[in-house]
C-alpha positions in Angstrom: -29.9 68.2 -14.6 -26.7 66.1 -15.0 -27.3 62.8 -16.7 -27.1 59.6 -14.4 -23.8 57.9 -15.4 -24.7 54.1 -15.6 -22.9 51.0 -16.1 -24.4 47.7 -17.3 -23.3 44.7 -15.3 -23.9 41.5 -17.5 -24.2 42.2 -21.3 -26.3 39.3 -22.2 -29.4 39.1 -24.6 -31.8 41.2 -22.5 -29.1 43.8 -22.0 -28.3 44.1 -25.7 -31.9 43.9 -26.9 -33.6 46.1 -24.3 -31.4 48.0 -21.9 -28.9 49.4 -24.4 -31.4 51.0 -26.7 -33.7 52.2 -24.0 -30.7 54.0 -22.4 -29.8 55.6 -25.5 -33.6 56.8 -26.0 -34.1 58.1 -22.4 -33.2 61.6 -21.3 -31.4 62.0 -17.9 -29.2 58.6 -18.2 -26.2 57.8 -20.2 -24.3 54.5 -20.6 -20.8 55.0 -19.3 -19.3 51.5 -19.0 -19.8 47.8 -19.3 -18.9 45.0 -16.9 -19.2 41.6 -18.5 -17.0 38.5 -18.4 -17.4 37.9 -22.3 -19.0 40.9 -24.0 -18.4 44.4 -24.8 -19.6 47.4 -26.7 -17.7 49.6 -29.2 -16.2 52.8 -27.7 -17.3 52.0 -24.0 -14.9 51.2 -21.2 -15.1 47.4 -20.4 -14.3 45.4 -17.4 -14.6 41.9 -16.5 -16.2 42.3 -13.2 -18.0 44.9 -11.1 -15.3 45.1 -8.7 -12.9 45.8 -11.5 -15.3 48.4 -12.8 -15.7 50.1 -9.5 -11.8 50.1 -8.9 -10.6 51.1 -12.2 -13.4 52.3 -14.3 -14.7 55.8 -15.1 -17.0 57.7 -12.5 -20.5 56.2 -12.5 -23.7 56.8 -10.5 -25.6 53.7 -11.1 -25.6 50.2 -12.2 -28.1 48.0 -14.0 -27.6 44.4 -12.9 -28.5 42.2 -15.9 -26.6 39.2 -14.6 -28.4 35.9 -13.7 -30.4 36.2 -10.5 -28.1 33.8 -8.6 -25.3 36.3 -8.3 -27.2 39.8 -8.0 -27.5 39.8 -4.2 -23.7 40.0 -3.9 -23.4 42.4 -6.7 -26.2 44.7 -5.5 -24.6 44.8 -2.0 -21.1 45.7 -3.5 -22.6 48.5 -5.6 -24.7 50.0 -2.9 -21.8 49.9 -0.4 -19.8 51.9 -3.1 -22.6 54.5 -3.2 -24.2 53.5 -6.4 -27.8 53.3 -7.3 -28.9 49.8 -8.4 -31.5 48.6 -10.9 -32.2 44.8 -10.5 -33.5 43.2 -13.7 -36.3 40.9 -12.9 -36.5 38.7 -10.9 -34.6 40.8 -8.4 -32.9 37.9 -6.8 -32.7 34.0 -6.5 -34.7 34.0 -3.2 -37.1 36.3 -1.3 -35.1 36.6 1.8 -32.0 37.9 0.2 -33.7 41.2 -0.8 -34.8 42.8 2.6 -31.1 43.3 3.5 -30.5 45.1 0.4 -33.4 47.4 1.0 -32.1 48.3 4.4 -28.6 48.9 3.0 -29.9 51.2 0.2 -31.7 53.1 3.0 -28.7 53.5 5.2 -26.5 54.7 2.3 -29.2 56.9 0.7 -29.3 55.2 -2.6 -31.9 53.9 -4.9 -32.8 50.1 -5.1 -35.1 49.4 -8.0 -36.7 46.1 -8.6 -37.4 46.5 -12.5 -40.7 44.7 -13.2 -40.5 45.8 -16.8 -43.7 44.3 -18.0 -45.6 46.6 -15.6 -44.5 49.5 -17.8 -45.9 48.0 -21.0 -48.2 50.5 -22.6 -51.5 48.7 -22.0 -50.9 47.7 -18.5 -52.0 51.1 -16.5 -55.0 51.5 -19.0 -56.1 47.9 -18.2 -55.9 48.6 -14.4 -58.0 51.7 -14.8 -60.6 50.0 -16.9 -60.9 47.1 -14.4 -61.0 49.3 -11.2 -65.0 50.0 -11.3 -65.9 46.5 -12.6 -66.8 43.2 -11.0 -64.3 40.5 -12.1 -65.5 36.9 -12.4 -62.4 35.1 -13.6 -58.8 35.3 -15.0 -56.9 33.1 -17.3 -53.2 33.6 -18.1 -51.5 32.0 -21.0 -47.7 32.8 -21.2 -46.2 30.5 -23.7 -42.9 30.9 -25.6 -40.0 29.0 -27.2 -37.1 28.9 -24.7 -34.7 28.2 -27.5 -35.7 31.5 -29.1 -35.7 33.8 -26.1 -33.0 32.1 -23.9 -30.6 30.5 -26.3 -27.8 28.6 -24.6 -28.5 30.2 -21.2 -27.8 27.3 -18.8 -28.4 29.4 -15.7 -32.2 29.5 -16.3 -32.2 25.7 -15.7 -30.1 25.8 -12.5 -31.5 26.3 -8.9 -32.5 30.0 -8.6 -32.8 30.5 -12.4 -36.6 30.0 -12.2 -37.0 28.2 -15.4 -40.3 29.1 -17.1 -41.0 31.3 -14.2 -38.4 33.7 -15.6 -41.0 34.9 -18.3 -44.0 33.7 -16.1 -43.2 36.1 -13.4 -43.7 39.0 -16.0 -47.3 37.7 -16.2 -47.5 37.8 -12.5 -46.1 41.2 -12.2 -48.9 42.5 -14.5 -51.6 40.5 -12.6 -50.6 42.1 -9.3 -50.6 45.5 -10.9 -54.0 45.5 -12.6 -56.1 43.5 -10.0 -57.3 45.5 -7.0 -56.7 42.8 -4.2 -53.8 40.7 -2.9 -53.4 37.2 -4.5 -52.2 33.9 -3.3 -51.4 30.6 -4.7 -53.9 27.7 -4.1 -52.1 24.9 -6.0 -49.3 24.3 -8.6 -48.1 21.6 -10.9 -44.4 22.1 -11.9 -42.9 20.2 -14.9 -39.3 19.5 -14.5 -37.3 18.0 -17.6 -35.7 14.8 -16.3 -32.3 16.4 -16.8 -32.8 20.0 -15.4 -33.3 21.6 -12.0 -36.0 24.2 -13.0 -39.4 23.8 -14.6 -40.0 23.9 -18.2 -43.9 24.3 -17.7 -46.1 25.2 -14.9 -49.9 25.3 -14.1 -51.2 27.5 -11.3 -54.3 28.0 -9.4 -54.6 31.4 -7.7 -57.2 33.4 -5.9 -57.8 36.6 -4.0 -59.4 37.0 -0.7 -62.9 36.7 -2.2 -62.2 33.6 -4.1 -61.6 35.0 -7.6 -60.6 32.1 -9.7 -57.2 32.7 -11.5 -55.7 30.0 -13.7 -52.1 30.4 -15.1 -50.3 28.4 -17.7 -46.6 28.9 -18.5 -44.8 26.9 -21.1 -41.3 27.1 -22.5 -42.1 24.4 -25.3 -44.2 26.7 -27.4 -43.7 26.4 -31.1 -45.3 28.8 -33.8 -46.9 31.9 -32.5 -45.7 33.0 -29.0 -48.4 33.9 -26.4 -48.3 36.2 -23.7 -52.0 36.8 -22.9 -54.2 37.7 -19.9 -58.1 37.3 -20.2 -60.2 38.8 -17.6 -63.9 38.2 -17.5 -65.9 41.0 -16.1 -69.6 42.5 -15.8 -68.6 45.0 -18.5 -67.3 42.3 -20.9 -64.0 40.6 -21.4 -60.6 42.4 -21.1 -57.8 40.9 -23.2 -54.3 42.0 -22.5 -51.9 40.5 -25.1 -48.6 40.7 -26.6 -47.0 40.9 -23.1 -49.0 44.0 -22.3 -48.6 45.9 -25.6 -52.3 45.4 -26.7 -55.5 45.9 -24.8 -59.1 45.0 -25.9 -61.7 45.8 -23.4 -65.4 45.5 -23.8 -64.9 44.6 -27.4 -63.0 47.7 -28.2 -59.3 48.2 -29.0 -58.0 50.6 -26.3 -54.3 50.2 -26.8 -52.2 48.6 -29.6 -48.7 50.2 -29.8 -45.2 49.2 -30.3 -43.5 48.1 -27.0 -41.7 50.8 -25.2 -41.5 49.5 -21.7 -37.8 49.7 -21.1 -37.7 53.4 -21.8 -40.4 54.0 -19.3 -38.5 51.7 -17.0 -35.4 54.0 -17.1 -37.5 57.2 -16.9 -38.7 55.7 -13.4 -35.1 54.7 -12.5 -33.9 58.4 -13.1 -36.8 59.8 -11.1 -36.0 57.5 -8.2 -32.2 58.1 -8.3 -32.8 61.9 -8.3 -34.2 61.6 -4.7 -32.3 58.3 -3.6 -35.8 56.6 -3.1 -36.2 52.8 -3.5 -39.0 50.9 -5.2 -38.9 47.3 -4.5 -42.1 45.2 -4.8 -41.5 41.6 -4.0 -45.1 40.4 -4.6 -44.5 38.6 -7.8 -41.4 36.8 -6.5 -43.3 35.8 -3.4 -46.0 34.2 -5.6 -43.3 32.2 -7.6 -41.8 31.1 -4.2 -45.2 30.0 -3.1 -45.6 28.0 -6.3 -42.4 26.2 -5.6 -43.5 25.5 -2.0 -46.9 24.3 -2.9 -46.3 22.8 -6.4 -46.6 19.2 -7.1 -43.4 18.1 -9.1 -43.8 16.2 -12.4 -41.0 14.8 -14.3 -41.3 15.3 -18.0 -39.0 14.5 -21.1 -35.4 15.8 -20.9 -34.7 19.1 -22.5 -31.6 19.7 -24.7 -30.9 23.2 -26.0 
């Protein structure tokens, strides 16, 4: 099979740290070009914009959009219209309503649109789903706390409308939660903490439930110092399930089930290659809808100004 020739659009931190090494380690896909306003890679064709890449660049089959979510809709539409498969880094867009037209366009042109919820591909997530399936769940607690200065240094877009603020990492927890729990979830209430000088929250506290009233509490915080926390605790009739390290470690019923190095982006690209082979799309908007509901229902609290 001919390898999928892919271009990365937006060579920021996540693209350098995750996408580039994952592509190099994945059969069936090769990195053919970069489109980025301010960054490039040695020995690869580089273009300032996606439009310049499509006009003047080497032949490509697909693009991975790693740009801020506020600009992805237009870029995805351009790439699909040019006959390219499209991977959308999470979140897939700055709003829920902008994605459905892209799904329709992908269908019309016979190309793949893939919403890349990378945390669902963490090694302990699927084993967690299987372990929970036959058990009765009594409560869930999410603690997703990290230092924004470490993980998003100088990224002003994350504080702008559509950048999601602390929900940029928090949506990873919601993508895992909606994968491992058997029933649909909804937001009951939320408190969103906005720095006095920013347009997106630095912390959030959510109360969620399923149709049977399962209590779910989620705490997201960008102000974490010391050890970073990406944990989900699920209490069940078979004992607690603890999914930690962002989905890399699973302890269930008191036993370590999974504890391996993170490899989620390699599996993400394997999935993208599978989808592109048939022109099939995979776009689940559930995590983005939950975040949208949190903004709609959330009480806004102004907190201390944040300076990067």
